[in-house]
C-alpha positions in Angstrom: -9.4 1.5 11.4 -13.2 0.6 10.7 -11.8 -1.8 8.0 -9.6 -3.0 10.9 -11.6 -3.7 12.9 -14.3 -5.7 11.2 -11.6 -8.1 9.8 -10.4 -8.8 13.5 -10.5 -9.8 17.1 -10.5 -8.0 20.7 -7.9 -9.3 23.3 -6.8 -7.8 26.4 -2.8 -8.6 26.7 0.2 -6.9 24.4 2.2 -9.0 22.4 5.7 -11.1 22.7 7.5 -9.8 19.6 7.8 -7.2 17.7 6.5 -5.7 14.5 5.5 -3.4 12.1 2.1 -3.0 10.3 0.3 -0.4 7.7 -3.0 0.9 8.5 -5.2 1.7 5.5 -4.8 5.6 5.0 -2.9 6.6 1.8 -2.3 10.5 1.8 -2.7 11.7 -1.7 -0.7 14.7 -3.3 -0.7 18.5 -3.1 1.7 20.4 -4.9 3.0 16.9 -6.1 3.8 15.4 -2.6 4.6 11.8 -2.0 1.9 9.4 -0.8 2.5 8.0 2.7 0.8 5.0 4.3 0.9 5.1 8.5 3.3 2.6 9.5 2.2 0.9 13.1 5.1 -0.6 15.4 4.1 -2.7 18.2 6.0 -4.1 21.3 4.8 -5.5 24.5 5.3 -8.6 26.7 4.3 -12.4 26.6 0.7 -13.5 27.2 -1.3 -16.7 28.4 -1.9 -19.6 25.6 -5.2 -19.1 26.6 -6.0 -15.8 25.3 -4.4 -16.4 22.1 -6.1 -19.7 21.1 -9.3 -17.6 21.5 -7.7 -14.7 19.5 -7.0 -17.8 17.2 -10.3 -19.1 16.5 -11.7 -15.2 16.0 -9.0 -15.0 13.6 -9.8 -18.4 11.6 -13.3 -17.2 11.8 -12.5 -14.7 8.8 -10.6 -17.3 6.9 -7.8 -14.7 6.3 -3.9 -16.6 6.5 -2.5 -13.3 7.7 -4.2 -13.1 10.4 -3.8 -16.9 11.6 0.1 -15.8 11.5 -0.2 -12.8 14.0 -0.6 -12.9 17.5 -4.6 -12.2 17.9 -2.8 -9.7 21.5 -1.1 -8.2 18.9 -3.7 -7.5 16.3 -5.4 -5.3 19.8 -2.2 -3.4 20.0 -2.2 -2.0 16.9 -6.0 -1.5 17.0 -5.2 0.7 19.8 -2.4 2.0 18.5 -4.4 3.3 15.1 -6.8 4.9 17.5 -4.3 7.1 19.5 -1.3 7.3 16.7 1.3 5.9 19.2 4.7 5.4 17.6 3.2 6.1 14.3 5.4 7.5 11.8 4.1 8.1 8.1 6.2 7.2 4.9 5.9 8.5 1.4 6.4 5.0 0.0 4.1 3.7 -2.2 5.2 0.8 -2.0 4.3 -0.2 1.5 0.9 -0.4 0.0 1.6 -3.2 -2.4 3.4 -5.0 0.8 0.4 -4.3 2.9 -1.6 -6.1 -0.2 0.9 -8.8 -1.1 0.8 -9.9 2.4 -3.1 -10.2 3.3 -3.4 -12.2 -0.2 -1.0 -14.2 0.7 1.4 -13.8 -1.3 4.5 -12.4 0.8 4.6 -11.6 4.2 8.1 -11.2 5.2 11.1 -11.0 2.7 14.9 -11.6 2.2 15.6 -8.8 0.2 14.2 -5.1 -0.8 10.8 -5.1 -2.7 10.4 -8.6 -2.8 6.7 -8.5 -1.7 6.0 -6.1 -4.5 8.0 -8.0 -6.8 6.3 -11.6 -6.2 3.0 -9.3 -6.1 3.4 -8.0 -10.0 4.5 -11.7 -10.9 1.9 -13.3 -10.3 -0.5 -10.5 -11.4 0.2 -11.7 -15.0 -0.8 -14.7 -14.8 -4.5 -13.5 -14.6 -6.1 -10.9 -17.1 -8.5 -8.8 -15.4 -9.2 -7.0 -18.5 -10.2 -2.9 -16.7 -12.3 -4.4 -13.5 -11.0 -2.4 -10.4 -11.4 -2.3 -6.9 -13.6 0.6 -5.7 -11.6 3.7 -3.3 -12.6 7.3 -2.5 -10.6 10.4 -2.5 -11.0 13.2 -0.2 -9.8 16.8 0.3 -8.5 17.5 4.1 -6.8 21.6 4.2 -5.7 20.8 0.2 -4.6 17.9 0.4 -5.9 14.6 -1.8 -6.5 11.4 1.0 -6.8 8.2 -1.2 -8.7 5.8 1.4 -8.4 2.7 0.8 -11.3 0.9 3.4 -13.2 0.0 0.4 -10.2 -1.3 -1.7 -8.7 -3.3 1.3 -12.4 -4.6 2.2 -13.0 -5.6 -1.3 -10.1 -7.4 -1.4 -10.7 -9.4 1.9 -14.5 -10.3 0.4 -12.6 -11.7 -3.0 -10.3 -13.6 -0.4 -13.5 -14.8 1.6 -15.5 -16.0 -2.0 -11.6 -17.9 -3.1 -10.9 -15.8 -6.0 -7.9 -16.8 -7.1 -4.5 -14.4 -6.1 -3.6 -13.7 -9.4 -6.6 -11.5 -10.1 -6.8 -10.4 -7.1 -3.2 -9.2 -8.0 -4.0 -8.1 -11.6 -7.5 -6.0 -10.2 -4.9 -4.5 -8.1 -2.7 -3.4 -10.2 -5.6 -1.7 -12.4 -6.5 0.0 -9.0 -3.6 1.4 -8.2 -3.1 3.0 -12.2 -6.5 4.6 -11.7 -5.6 6.0 -8.6 -2.3 8.0 -10.4 -4.6 9.0 -12.7 -7.0 10.5 -10.5 -4.9 12.3 -8.5 -3.0 13.8 -11.4 -6.6 15.2 -12.5 -7.4 16.0 -9.6 -3.4 18.0 -8.9 -4.4 19.2 -13.1 -7.7 20.6 -11.8 -6.0 22.9 -9.3 -2.7 24.0 -11.2 -3.1 23.9 -14.5 -0.8 21.3 -15.2 -0.7 18.5 -17.7 3.0 16.9 -17.8 3.4 13.7 -15.1 6.7 12.7 -14.7 6.2 8.5 -13.3 9.4 8.5 -11.4 10.1 6.2 -7.8 10.8 3.0 -7.2 6.8 1.8 -7.9 7.3 2.7 -11.8 10.4 0.2 -12.0 7.2 -2.2 -12.0 6.3 -2.6 -15.6 2.9 -3.9 -15.4 2.2 -0.6 -13.4 3.6 1.6 -15.6 2.2 0.0 -18.9 -1.2 0.2 -17.2 -0.5 4.2 -15.7 0.9 5.9 -18.8 -2.1 5.4 -21.5 -4.7 6.2 -18.7 -2.5 9.5 -18.3 -1.9 9.8 -22.0 -5.9 9.4 -22.9 -7.0 12.1 -20.2 -4.8 14.8 -22.2 -1.2 14.5 -20.0 1.4 14.6 -21.3 4.3 11.3 -19.2 7.9 11.4 -18.9 9.4 8.2 -17.7 12.8 7.1 -17.3 15.1 6.2 -20.4 18.5 6.4 -19.1 18.3 7.1 -15.5 17.0 4.4 -13.6 13.6 5.2 -11.4 14.7 4.1 -8.4 17.3 4.9 -5.3 19.8 5.0 -8.2 17.9 8.0 -9.8 18.0 9.4 -6.4 21.6 9.0 -5.8 22.7 10.1 -9.4 20.7 13.0 -8.6 22.5 14.0 -4.7 25.9 13.6 -6.8 24.9 16.1 -9.3 23.7 18.6 -7.0 27.0 17.7 -5.2 29.0 18.6 -7.7 27.4 22.0 -8.4 27.4 22.9 -4.7 30.0 25.2 -3.6 30.7 23.2 -0.4 
């Protein structure tokens, strides 16, 4: 919420359209529980042009193209939803983080097909060599759950945007950061459980760049890494698993 407030203006009315936005809170794993992002879904009524013009000026002052495309009154409502938790279901998809960063840096804010924003973010990341450079983040413990906190990450990306750092370099650093997150959370789980085997699965690992960065980090940390060879890592693999379970079921 603090990171969001630091980037946006303030208004008193409600927006005219429905949209979906992500809060900067990323929940890590407990017993291999999936990560998640909190989503904010907003809806409201039409507002005056004067209010919008004031909000547009505030958004333009931050130099972020993303904010220029979002109704400032809607931004205010999103802030309130973050504070109250209204209409804010959690999702277990890492893809929402990729979607958020893709939109934030101006790669893709609206999609025409599944995972388009994440795919285009990966593609431009190949255009830059960020070395081992990555963004800051922190991991906190809450009731036995490891929580990857994204305020520092998102703030650092915004700072890079304001300093004119190319999209490709930001995208490459972001991929390095996610790979670091994966390794760090696995280390936390391993310290608690003694598990030294990691299975990299889920649609995010169709991202070859992320896979190529995460696997070596895990191996260098002493993990045995399992990756998909014959079964797709995304929904196709889930469908196959469902079919296998149904085949063995007596129902």
